[in-house]
C-alpha positions, 0 to 999 in steps of 0.5 A: 198740047195746050191747043189740044186741051183748049180744043177739047174744052171748046168741043166739050162746051159745044156738046154740053150746049147741045144736050148730048149724053155721055157714053156712060149715060147712053149705055146705062139707059140702053141697059135699062131699056133692055131690062124693061123690054125683058120684063114686058115680054115676061109679063105678056107671056104670063098674061097670055098664060092666064088668059089661056087658063081662063078661056072656056074649053069647048069639050 
């Protein structure tokens, strides 16, 4: 059991030196990216609608 704790400590130290992120940090960033993409899609749709309304009509 002590070997396992030591091994985990060594791995954790090695991973921290590699600038890796935790699963929680990764999931939080993935959620933020998903929300940002959704907002971007909504803004693009709004812009397209505004451009459509402003476009001169050929009657």
